C-alpha positions as CSV (number, residue, x, y, z in Angstrom):
1,M,124.4,76.1,105.6
2,L,123.1,73.1,103.8
3,E,125.5,69.9,102.7
4,K,125.5,68.9,98.9
5,N,122.6,66.1,99.1
6,E,120.2,68.1,102.0
7,Q,116.9,68.9,101.1
8,T,115.6,72.4,101.5
9,K,113.2,72.5,103.7
10,I,110.5,74.6,102.5
11,M,107.4,74.7,104.8
12,V,103.8,76.4,103.7
13,F,100.4,77.4,105.5
14,G,97.0,77.5,104.8
15,T,93.1,76.0,105.9
16,F,92.9,74.3,102.5
17,D,89.4,73.7,102.8
18,G,89.1,71.7,99.8
19,I,91.8,72.0,96.8
20,H,91.5,73.9,93.8
21,K,94.1,74.8,91.2
22,G,95.5,78.0,92.7
23,H,96.2,75.4,95.8
24,L,98.4,73.3,93.5
25,N,99.9,76.1,91.8
26,F,100.6,77.5,95.5
27,F,102.7,73.9,96.5
28,K,104.5,73.9,93.2
29,Q,105.8,77.3,93.4
30,A,107.2,76.9,96.9
31,K,108.9,73.5,95.7
32,K,110.4,75.0,93.2
33,L,112.2,77.4,95.6
34,S,115.0,74.8,96.0
35,K,116.1,72.0,93.2
36,N,116.3,69.5,96.4
37,S,112.9,70.5,98.0
38,F,111.3,69.2,101.0
39,L,107.8,70.3,101.1
40,I,106.1,70.8,104.3
41,V,102.4,72.0,104.3
42,S,101.1,73.3,107.5
43,V,97.2,72.9,108.0
44,A,95.1,75.3,110.2
45,R,93.0,74.1,113.2
46,D,89.7,74.0,112.8
47,K,89.2,76.4,115.8
48,N,91.9,78.9,114.6
49,V,90.1,79.1,111.3
50,L,87.0,80.2,113.1
51,K,89.2,82.9,115.0
52,I,90.8,84.2,111.9
53,K,88.2,83.8,109.5
54,G,84.9,83.8,111.2
55,Q,83.2,80.5,110.2
56,L,84.8,77.0,110.9
57,P,86.2,75.4,107.3
58,F,83.6,73.2,105.6
59,L,85.8,70.1,105.6
60,K,87.5,69.1,109.6
61,E,91.2,69.4,109.5
62,L,92.2,65.8,109.4
63,K,90.0,65.3,106.3
64,R,91.9,68.8,105.1
65,I,95.3,67.1,105.8
66,N,93.9,63.9,103.9
67,L,93.2,65.5,101.1
68,I,96.4,67.2,100.7
69,K,98.1,63.9,101.0
70,K,96.2,62.3,98.5
71,Y,97.9,65.0,95.6
72,K,101.4,63.4,96.6
73,I,102.9,66.9,96.2
74,A,103.9,67.4,99.8
75,D,106.5,65.4,101.7
76,R,105.2,66.2,105.0
77,V,101.9,67.6,106.0
78,I,100.7,68.6,109.7
79,L,98.7,70.4,111.8
80,S,99.4,74.0,113.1
81,G,99.7,74.8,116.5
82,V,96.8,75.4,118.4
83,K,97.5,78.7,120.2
84,N,100.7,79.4,118.9
85,H,102.1,79.1,115.9
86,I,106.0,79.4,116.5
87,P,106.3,76.2,118.3
88,H,105.5,74.0,115.6
89,I,107.8,75.7,113.1
90,I,111.1,75.5,114.8
91,R,109.8,71.8,115.7
92,E,110.0,71.3,111.8
93,C,112.9,73.6,111.3
94,P,112.2,75.0,107.6
95,D,115.3,76.7,105.4
96,I,112.4,78.6,103.9
97,I,108.7,79.7,104.8
98,A,106.5,80.6,101.8
99,L,104.0,82.7,102.0
100,G,100.6,82.8,99.7
101,Y,100.0,86.1,98.2
102,D,96.8,86.9,100.3
103,Q,98.1,85.6,104.2
104,K,98.3,88.5,106.4
105,A,96.5,87.5,109.6
106,Y,98.5,84.5,110.5
107,V,102.1,85.9,109.7
108,K,101.6,89.6,110.5
109,N,104.6,89.2,113.1
110,L,106.1,86.1,112.2
111,R,109.7,87.4,111.3
112,K,109.6,89.4,114.6
113,D,108.6,86.3,116.4
114,L,110.6,84.0,115.0
115,K,113.5,86.2,116.0
116,N,112.8,87.0,119.5
117,K,112.9,83.1,119.5
118,G,116.6,83.2,118.2
119,V,115.2,81.6,114.6
120,S,116.3,83.0,111.2
121,I,114.3,81.7,108.3
122,K,114.0,83.2,105.1
123,I,110.6,83.9,104.2
124,V,109.2,84.8,100.8
125,R,105.9,85.4,99.1
126,L,104.8,83.5,96.7
127,K,102.8,84.9,93.4
128,P,99.0,84.6,92.8
129,Y,97.4,82.0,90.8
130,K,94.5,83.5,88.7
131,E,93.5,85.3,92.5
132,K,90.1,86.5,91.0
133,I,89.2,82.9,90.4
134,Y,90.8,80.2,92.6
135,K,90.2,81.7,96.0
136,N,88.0,79.1,98.1
137,N,85.7,82.4,99.4
138,L,85.3,83.2,95.5
139,L,84.9,79.3,94.7
140,K,82.4,78.8,97.1
141,R,80.2,81.8,96.3
142,K,79.7,80.1,92.5
143,S,78.4,77.0,93.9
């Protein structure tokens, strides 16, 4: 149970290969899950992006972290785990994990994997923001 002045830690995950309005909306939706929220943004490792998406991100992981920090919406920005995403989630100890509407691969067994480690975290799925427009692979095709 959270104390009266304690912040609710909300964790989100993504590649964030360039920030667009969909990402900013995603962060804002996550922050609105609690009146006193602390947003942790976990940035995917380059090699995991390659494994999941079949190609390396345009921006390297440290550039993507710095890009998110520039917007000053996240309270903490971290790199995800290299081989296993569960330890870095446990280390951050979020109260809520907020997933994007389209996040499937990374989180397929997330609830079960956390439960196997004895961890119970509320998991919510956020709504898309103009999903036919603000999606990196669609934005890159237009340029």
